[in-house]
VEXMARDO-557672 format. One line per field, with one value per residue (C-alpha): residue in three letters; residue number from 1; z negated, x negated, y negated. Coordinates in Angstrom, 3 decimals. Example, Ala and Ser with C-alpha at 12.3 -4.5 7.8 and 13.67 -1.06 7.14 Angstrom:
REM residues 2
residu	(Ala_Ser) $
num	(1_2) $
z	(-7.800_-7.140) $
x	(-12.300_-13.670) $
y	(4.500_1.060) $
REM end
This chain:
REM residues 292
residu	(Met_Lys_Lys_Asn_Asn_Leu_Phe_Lys_Leu_Ala_Leu_Ala_Val_Ser_Leu_Ala_Ala_Gly_Thr_Phe_Val_Ser_Cys_Asp_Lys_Asp_Asn_Ser_Leu_Asp_Lys_Asp_Ser_Val_Leu_Asn_Thr_Asp_Lys_Val_Glu_Tyr_Ser_Pro_Leu_Asp_Leu_Trp_Leu_Arg_Glu_Thr_Tyr_Leu_Tyr_Pro_Tyr_Asn_Ile_Ser_Val_Glu_Tyr_Lys_Trp_Asp_Gln_Tyr_Lys_Val_Asp_Asn_Thr_Arg_Tyr_Leu_Thr_Pro_Ala_Asp_Pro_Lys_Asn_Val_Glu_Lys_Val_Met_Lys_Val_Val_Lys_Lys_Val_Trp_Ile_Asp_Ser_Tyr_Thr_Glu_Val_Thr_Tyr_Pro_Glu_Phe_Ile_Lys_Glu_Asn_Thr_Asn_Arg_Glu_Phe_Phe_Leu_Val_Gly_Gly_Val_Asn_Leu_Asn_Lys_Glu_Gly_Ser_Gln_Thr_Leu_Gly_Leu_Ala_Asp_Gln_Gly_Gln_Arg_Ile_Val_Leu_Phe_Thr_Ile_Asp_Leu_Ile_Asp_Val_Thr_Asn_Val_Asn_Glu_Ile_Arg_Gln_Phe_Val_His_Thr_Ile_Gln_His_Glu_Tyr_Val_His_Ile_Leu_Asn_Gln_Lys_Arg_Ile_Phe_Asp_Lys_Glu_Ala_Phe_Gly_Glu_Ile_Thr_Pro_Ser_Gly_Tyr_Asp_Ser_Asn_Trp_Gln_Asn_Tyr_Asn_Asp_Pro_Ala_Ser_Arg_Asn_Glu_Gly_Phe_Ile_Ser_Ala_Tyr_Ser_Arg_Ser_Asn_Val_Asp_Glu_Asp_Phe_Ala_Glu_Met_Ala_Ala_Ala_Met_Leu_Val_Asn_Phe_Thr_Ala_Tyr_Asp_Ala_Met_Ile_Asn_Ala_Val_Pro_Asn_Ala_Thr_Gly_Lys_Ala_Lys_Leu_Arg_Glu_Lys_Glu_Ala_Leu_Val_Val_Glu_Tyr_Tyr_Lys_Asp_Ile_Trp_Asp_Ile_Asp_Phe_Tyr_Asp_Leu_Cys_Gln_Lys_Ala_Asp_Ala_Asn_Thr_Lys_Lys_Ala_Ala_Glu_Glu_Ala_Gln_Leu_Gly_Gln) $
num	(1_2_3_4_5_6_7_8_9_10_11_12_13_14_15_16_17_18_19_20_21_22_23_24_25_26_27_28_29_30_31_32_33_34_35_36_37_38_39_40_41_42_43_44_45_46_47_48_49_50_51_52_53_54_55_56_57_58_59_60_61_62_63_64_65_66_67_68_69_70_71_72_73_74_75_76_77_78_79_80_81_82_83_84_85_86_87_88_89_90_91_92_93_94_95_96_97_98_99_100_101_102_103_104_105_106_107_108_109_110_111_112_113_114_115_116_117_118_119_120_121_122_123_124_125_126_127_128_129_130_131_132_133_134_135_136_137_138_139_140_141_142_143_144_145_146_147_148_149_150_151_152_153_154_155_156_157_158_159_160_161_162_163_164_165_166_167_168_169_170_171_172_173_174_175_176_177_178_179_180_181_182_183_184_185_186_187_188_189_190_191_192_193_194_195_196_197_198_199_200_201_202_203_204_205_206_207_208_209_210_211_212_213_214_215_216_217_218_219_220_221_222_223_224_225_226_227_228_229_230_231_232_233_234_235_236_237_238_239_240_241_242_243_244_245_246_247_248_249_250_251_252_253_254_255_256_257_258_259_260_261_262_263_264_265_266_267_268_269_270_271_272_273_274_275_276_277_278_279_280_281_282_283_284_285_286_287_288_289_290_291_292) $
z	(-81.286_-84.902_-84.037_-82.213_-85.157_-87.557_-85.391_-85.333_-89.100_-89.593_-87.252_-89.150_-92.469_-91.103_-89.782_-93.082_-94.992_-92.670_-92.173_-88.476_-87.692_-86.297_-84.213_-86.937_-86.751_-90.329_-89.362_-88.604_-86.693_-88.704_-88.543_-86.925_-84.185_-80.594_-79.813_-80.526_-81.338_-82.484_-80.525_-78.482_-79.800_-77.180_-77.900_-76.731_-73.873_-72.840_-72.882_-70.764_-68.200_-68.004_-67.547_-65.027_-62.956_-63.755_-63.762_-60.770_-58.567_-59.873_-60.447_-63.563_-64.979_-66.967_-69.048_-71.704_-70.878_-68.732_-67.758_-64.888_-63.049_-62.866_-61.651_-64.737_-63.149_-63.568_-66.676_-66.892_-69.802_-70.683_-70.141_-73.256_-73.828_-74.541_-70.908_-69.265_-69.332_-68.125_-65.222_-64.230_-64.301_-61.612_-59.589_-59.801_-58.768_-55.920_-54.480_-55.279_-55.236_-51.969_-50.117_-51.628_-50.484_-46.825_-46.764_-49.151_-52.849_-52.263_-49.897_-52.493_-54.174_-50.846_-49.633_-52.422_-54.628_-57.671_-60.169_-61.136_-63.269_-64.936_-65.844_-67.949_-66.601_-63.360_-61.026_-59.858_-56.839_-56.528_-53.948_-56.194_-54.692_-56.673_-55.958_-56.978_-56.276_-54.868_-53.223_-53.885_-51.118_-51.186_-54.683_-57.082_-56.995_-59.419_-60.361_-62.002_-63.898_-65.739_-68.741_-66.668_-64.811_-65.718_-64.658_-64.978_-62.200_-58.664_-57.069_-59.487_-58.875_-55.141_-55.502_-57.684_-55.564_-52.470_-53.865_-54.204_-50.809_-49.181_-50.836_-50.130_-46.428_-46.559_-48.139_-45.426_-42.770_-44.252_-43.956_-40.480_-38.582_-36.678_-33.160_-34.102_-30.519_-29.499_-32.691_-32.532_-28.911_-29.837_-31.547_-30.850_-31.232_-34.407_-36.909_-39.215_-42.361_-43.653_-43.754_-46.814_-44.440_-43.035_-44.476_-43.989_-41.778_-39.351_-39.250_-38.378_-35.472_-34.155_-34.726_-38.246_-41.031_-43.585_-43.750_-45.339_-42.297_-40.331_-42.294_-40.104_-38.228_-41.207_-43.492_-40.741_-40.359_-44.114_-44.576_-41.828_-43.301_-46.870_-45.895_-44.330_-47.247_-49.965_-48.601_-45.017_-44.958_-45.986_-43.599_-40.654_-41.407_-41.724_-38.298_-36.689_-38.148_-36.588_-34.286_-31.832_-29.426_-28.575_-32.232_-32.922_-30.018_-31.248_-34.723_-33.221_-31.225_-34.415_-36.153_-33.356_-33.747_-37.511_-36.983_-34.274_-36.521_-39.354_-36.985_-34.812_-37.508_-40.643_-39.239_-41.318_-40.217_-41.365_-41.304_-43.502_-45.886_-46.048_-46.962_-49.676_-51.130_-51.243_-52.934_-55.467_-56.230_-57.272_-59.284_-61.087_-62.180_-63.306_-65.306_-66.954_-67.906_-69.542_-71.320_-69.525) $
x	(-61.815_-61.805_-59.604_-57.165_-56.933_-56.384_-53.545_-51.881_-52.196_-50.681_-47.853_-47.101_-47.083_-44.762_-42.332_-42.369_-41.721_-38.916_-40.380_-39.515_-36.611_-33.741_-30.723_-28.338_-25.050_-25.540_-28.641_-28.002_-30.079_-32.137_-30.826_-34.105_-33.835_-34.497_-30.988_-28.513_-25.141_-23.554_-20.558_-21.371_-19.565_-18.395_-17.459_-14.045_-15.866_-17.643_-14.341_-12.662_-15.478_-15.276_-11.505_-11.551_-14.642_-16.338_-13.419_-11.414_-14.305_-17.435_-19.036_-21.122_-21.215_-24.384_-24.801_-27.284_-30.795_-32.984_-36.357_-36.711_-33.687_-34.817_-37.823_-40.000_-41.893_-38.786_-37.184_-33.911_-31.553_-29.074_-25.366_-23.409_-20.945_-18.128_-18.323_-18.549_-14.908_-13.459_-15.916_-15.371_-11.598_-12.157_-14.320_-11.636_-8.845_-10.585_-12.800_-11.435_-7.730_-7.989_-9.709_-7.352_-4.286_-5.373_-6.927_-6.151_-6.790_-9.970_-11.657_-13.803_-14.751_-15.870_-17.702_-19.367_-22.363_-22.589_-23.678_-23.318_-26.075_-25.158_-27.575_-26.499_-28.606_-29.839_-32.306_-34.254_-36.571_-39.837_-38.497_-35.560_-32.799_-30.918_-30.476_-26.897_-26.937_-28.914_-27.968_-30.441_-30.349_-26.571_-26.499_-26.794_-25.537_-27.220_-25.095_-26.578_-25.042_-22.503_-22.585_-22.042_-18.810_-15.517_-13.087_-10.127_-11.556_-10.665_-13.654_-16.118_-14.557_-14.966_-18.625_-19.267_-17.238_-19.080_-22.073_-20.107_-18.435_-21.794_-23.575_-20.683_-20.882_-24.500_-23.359_-20.761_-23.352_-25.776_-23.161_-22.005_-24.099_-22.675_-23.796_-26.964_-28.020_-24.762_-24.564_-28.204_-27.926_-25.508_-28.205_-31.472_-33.881_-32.392_-33.539_-36.304_-37.735_-38.250_-34.511_-34.960_-36.167_-32.634_-29.338_-25.870_-24.281_-27.217_-27.200_-23.500_-24.210_-26.534_-24.099_-25.019_-22.446_-25.131_-28.843_-29.366_-27.726_-30.801_-33.041_-32.166_-29.334_-28.237_-27.881_-26.134_-23.476_-22.969_-22.744_-20.134_-17.973_-18.334_-17.470_-14.250_-13.373_-13.992_-11.613_-10.471_-8.509_-11.573_-13.728_-11.428_-11.312_-15.106_-15.576_-13.079_-14.995_-18.340_-19.170_-21.313_-19.033_-21.695_-22.392_-18.677_-18.233_-21.117_-19.591_-16.287_-18.158_-19.715_-16.342_-14.885_-17.653_-17.086_-13.365_-14.100_-16.514_-14.014_-11.259_-13.226_-15.452_-13.293_-9.767_-9.324_-7.426_-10.040_-7.740_-5.287_-8.121_-9.067_-5.507_-5.356_-8.700_-7.576_-4.276_-6.031_-8.580_-5.775_-4.128_-7.410_-7.724_-4.094_-4.437_-7.602_-5.795_-3.080_-5.677_-4.614) $
y	(-23.360_-24.473_-27.461_-25.214_-22.819_-25.705_-27.003_-23.571_-23.363_-26.795_-25.876_-22.709_-24.560_-27.192_-24.618_-22.790_-25.976_-27.031_-30.487_-30.850_-33.209_-31.198_-32.229_-31.186_-33.104_-34.330_-36.310_-39.992_-42.502_-44.909_-48.484_-49.535_-46.929_-48.048_-46.817_-49.604_-48.109_-51.360_-52.624_-55.730_-58.773_-61.259_-64.844_-66.133_-67.886_-64.688_-62.789_-65.472_-65.391_-61.615_-61.651_-64.500_-63.702_-60.401_-57.972_-59.278_-60.468_-58.733_-62.139_-62.697_-66.234_-66.858_-69.999_-68.855_-69.998_-67.764_-69.219_-66.756_-68.145_-71.764_-73.720_-74.115_-77.001_-79.158_-80.565_-78.666_-78.089_-75.321_-75.867_-76.737_-73.856_-76.329_-77.472_-74.068_-72.972_-76.260_-76.418_-72.794_-73.340_-75.969_-73.568_-70.893_-73.230_-75.061_-72.346_-68.877_-69.690_-71.641_-68.807_-66.242_-68.195_-68.129_-64.637_-61.769_-61.000_-58.986_-61.459_-63.221_-59.950_-58.494_-61.592_-63.476_-64.041_-61.798_-64.415_-68.047_-69.485_-72.767_-75.568_-78.512_-81.351_-82.877_-81.158_-84.208_-84.041_-85.956_-88.390_-89.262_-87.106_-84.463_-80.779_-80.055_-76.342_-73.428_-70.148_-67.340_-64.689_-64.571_-63.070_-65.996_-69.580_-71.957_-74.977_-78.060_-81.046_-78.857_-81.225_-84.357_-83.600_-85.255_-82.542_-84.924_-87.093_-85.965_-87.675_-86.095_-82.697_-83.211_-84.128_-81.088_-78.657_-79.846_-77.941_-74.700_-75.009_-75.718_-72.798_-70.439_-71.294_-70.090_-66.840_-66.256_-67.116_-64.599_-61.876_-62.888_-65.370_-68.341_-69.251_-71.120_-71.688_-73.363_-75.400_-76.481_-77.588_-80.376_-82.476_-80.613_-83.530_-84.957_-82.325_-83.464_-81.873_-85.407_-86.023_-88.279_-90.986_-91.379_-92.561_-91.122_-93.843_-93.869_-90.072_-89.986_-92.302_-89.588_-86.722_-85.581_-85.639_-86.565_-87.261_-83.845_-82.223_-83.182_-80.791_-77.770_-76.071_-73.928_-76.939_-78.891_-76.205_-75.867_-79.647_-79.948_-77.194_-78.492_-82.069_-80.854_-78.588_-81.163_-83.814_-83.416_-86.662_-88.667_-86.631_-87.315_-91.044_-91.116_-89.501_-91.871_-94.812_-93.814_-96.754_-94.804_-92.922_-90.341_-89.585_-89.281_-86.858_-84.697_-84.499_-83.347_-80.700_-79.391_-79.448_-77.322_-74.729_-74.539_-73.984_-71.395_-69.507_-69.192_-68.069_-65.651_-64.161_-64.295_-64.726_-67.882_-70.975_-73.465_-76.477_-74.586_-73.716_-77.418_-78.361_-75.709_-76.831_-80.449_-79.581_-77.356_-80.066_-82.380_-79.592_-78.873_-82.498_-82.602_-79.398_-80.714_-83.918_-81.820_-79.686_-76.504) $
REM end
């Protein structure tokens, strides 16, 4: 009871002395307050990314290092900011613009990941292969080798964009699934988690567009679609050059199912999309050469 009486006395004294902090409009927050009222300052690069990706498509592009978005057991490096804009211009031209030209302006915004996370260096696997990109539950695409791409070189753009096209196929598949049973029945015995033991030419002879396609049905579908989107002319010539007639026929069967999926599920003429992507790849390289 003594403690309670002492508290009441202290309270009364404090009220009398007017020592309690009030919400009077003349009071201002201390500069060290937990409430930060300062205006956020964005760099020119940040503003460009917001105007180009965030506002029109609701896609955040993150290039500042975040250890929680990468595998900390690997030696990875942040993307150099000077490379970010030129690479993301290529992504916009080849990926977003191509889909927009064959669909409608809101297509990407309605059906896309919500974040790109950019890594400067190589993501090297134990067996010596490289992971060029990752799709995380349809919400984030992680892109590696940002600092190593020559955006004036068409072939390097194609190799880099292959990653985006492949991962975006996964995102579309997660929203609306393809016919896995029909696709998997074309080469049912050829899938192998140890796909590193095969090479690309031998895999094509067995009906797989690449050795990595053998890892599972989902990767097989994405690899087929990406190969066509990156450079359809080269893809078509590569299929025609497959020496094994059975393997060639199986690849054409898979191609037909990819085209059917895009038409029936997304109302997209896939061959038209391939042509647009190829044309925009060349435009991206030309614009980079001109410094645009």
